[in-house]
N, C-alpha and C positions, 0 to 999 in steps of 0.2 A: 070858800072860793073853789070848791070841788069842781073839777073839769073846766075851770076858767083859768088856764095857765097864764095868759097875758095879764089878767087882772091881778093874780097872785104875784107874778113877777114884779109888777109895778109897786104893789104894797111892800114886797120884800126889799126892793131898792130904797124905798122911803125909810123903812126900818133900819137899813144899813146906814143911811146918812145920819139918822138920829143917834144910833149906837156909836158911830164914829165920832160925832161931835161931842157926845157926853162921856166918851171914854168907857161906855158900857160894853165890854168885850163879850159878855154873854149874849147880849142882844145882837151884836154884830155877827157872831158865829152862827146863831140860830137863823138870822135873816139870810146869810149866805147859804146856809144849808137848805133852807126852804126854796130859795131862788134856784139852786142847783137842781133840786128834784123836779121843779117845774120846767126848767130848761131841758132836762133829760126827757121828760114826757113829751116835750114838743120836738124832740129829735136833735137838740143842740148839744154843744160841748159842755159837759157838766163837771168834768174831773178837776179843772182848775179851781172852780168855786168851792167844791167840797174839800179839796186839799187845803185851801186857805181857811175854811171853817174849822177843819181839824187842827191845823197848826195854831190858830188863835186859841182854841180850847186847850191844847196841850201847853202852850207857852204861858197861859194865864191860870192854869190849874182849875179848869172848869169841867169836872167829871161828867155831868149830864150832857153837856154839849159835845164833849169828846166821844162819849158812848154813842150818841146819836150819829155823829159823823162817821165813826167806824162802821156802824151798821148800814148806813146809806151807801157808803162807798162799796163795801163788800156786796151789798144787795144789788146795786146797779151793775157791778161787774158780772155777778152771777146771772142776772137777768139777761145781759147781753152775751152770755156764754164766754166771757173772758175769764175762765176759771183760774188760770195761773195768776193773773193780776189780783183776783179776789183773795187768793189764798194768803197772801202776805198780810192783808188787812184783817182777815179772819183771825190769823194767829196773833198779830199784835193787839187787835181789839179784845180778844178773849183774855190775853194776859193782863191788859190794862183793866178790864172790867172785873175780872176775878180778884185782882189785888185790891180793888176799891169796893167790893161787894155791890156792884151794879148788876143785880140779878136779872132785871128785865132786859137790859141790853145784852148781857151774856147769853141769856136764853134765846134772844133773837139771833145772835151770831151763830149759836150752835144749831138752831133750826135752819139757818141759811146754809150752813156747812152740810147738813143732812140733805138739803135740796140739791146742792151741787153734786154730792155723791150719787143721788138718784138720777140726775140729768146726764151724768157721764157713764151710766151703766153699771155703777158699783152698788147694786141694789141691796145686797146683803149687808154691806157696810152702812148704807143709809138706814136700813131697818134697825140695826144695832144702835146707831147714833140716835135715831128717833125714839126707840124704846127707852134708852137711858135718859133722854130728855124728859119723857113722861114720868119716869121713876124718881129722878133726882130733884125735880122742881115742881112748882105749881104754875105752869104757863098760863098766860092770859087766855080767855075763852077763844079769841080769834086764832092765837097760835096753836092752841090745843086742837081746834078743828083742822088746821093745816096738817098737824102731825098725824092725826087719825086718818085723814084722807090719804096721806102719803103711805102710811103703813098698810092701809087696805089695798091700794093699787099695787104696791110691791108684793104683797102676799098673793094677789091675783096673778101677777107675772110669774111668780115662782111656784105657783100651784099649791099655795099654803092653805091651811084649814081655817084661818082666822079672818078671812076676807070680810065676811058680813059683820062680824063683831065690830071691826073698826069702821066700816063704811056706814053701818046703821047708827053707830054712836055719833059719827061726824055729821050725818044728815039730821039727826035729832037735835044736836047742839046748834047746828046752823039754823034750823027752823026756829028754835027758841030765841036765837039772837035777833030775829026779825031783820036780818041783813040780806036783801035779795041776792046780792052777788055771792055771798057765802053759801046760801041755800042752793043756788043754781049750780055752783061748782061741785058741791057735795053730792047733789043728786045726779049730775052728769057723770061723776065717777062711778056711781052705782049702776048707771045705764051703760057705762063704757066697758064693763066686764062681760065678755061673751060667754062665760061659763054658766052652767045652771045654778040657780040659787040654792045654797045650802046642801047640794047633793054631790059635791066633789067634781072630779074631772073624769068623765066616762072614757075619754080617749086620750088622756094625758093633758098637760097644760098646753096653752096655745103657743105658737111660735113667737119668740121674743120679738118685739118691734125693732126696727133698724136703729142704729146709733144716732145720736143727735146730728142734725144737718150741719152744713158748713157754717163756721163762725162768721162768714162774710154775709150770710143772709140776714135780712132785717129781723130784729128780735121778735117783733109781733108776729111775723110770718112763721118763724120757727115755733113759737109758743102755741099758736093755733094749730099748726100742723101736728105737734106732738099730742095735743089734747084730742084730736080727731079720733084716735084709736085708744090711747091710754091717758085719759085726762087725769091730772094730778093737781092742778091749780098752781 
């Protein structure tokens, strides 16, 4: 149901009804989670649905559903640049996932935290967090591509020497994944760096971009605006 939010929402509602009737709390939590993400993509109010999905998972000891809910709540808040709201769920989610060895969800949350640091101008902290994530775990191919992209762009902003090491690896991995969106984002990052390839900065690093735009702007507008000069995905 990719890109068919109305159809996915309809199916999610039907799954909620089935899960509720059968007392299948895992099904109910997952269905609420899915509907919330689709509602968010359509510009609707998603937090109530995701909060309910998380509460059902926590109350019924459903680690997979809880990890997914923590990740989607923090991720949506960060995407909308509500960083303070996201921080609570990042902290609680990491504690929950680490205690239960939910490595995939914990890695996602750590990656999202690194994204938030990058988007708020805390580039060095984001680079440290991203490097630690690569060193301490084996992220999924998609997450690894995102981490490499982020590190390459931050290195470019800071005038670092490892820009192409990260961006070339991200582009190669994205091409191998045969995912057009991943490939286009990785290659747009390589095109977005105005410095000369592999030859350093003859006149010093470029002027840092402006800080993120107002939180009141539509999320999609802000994201596209930030990618215009310093794409990071």
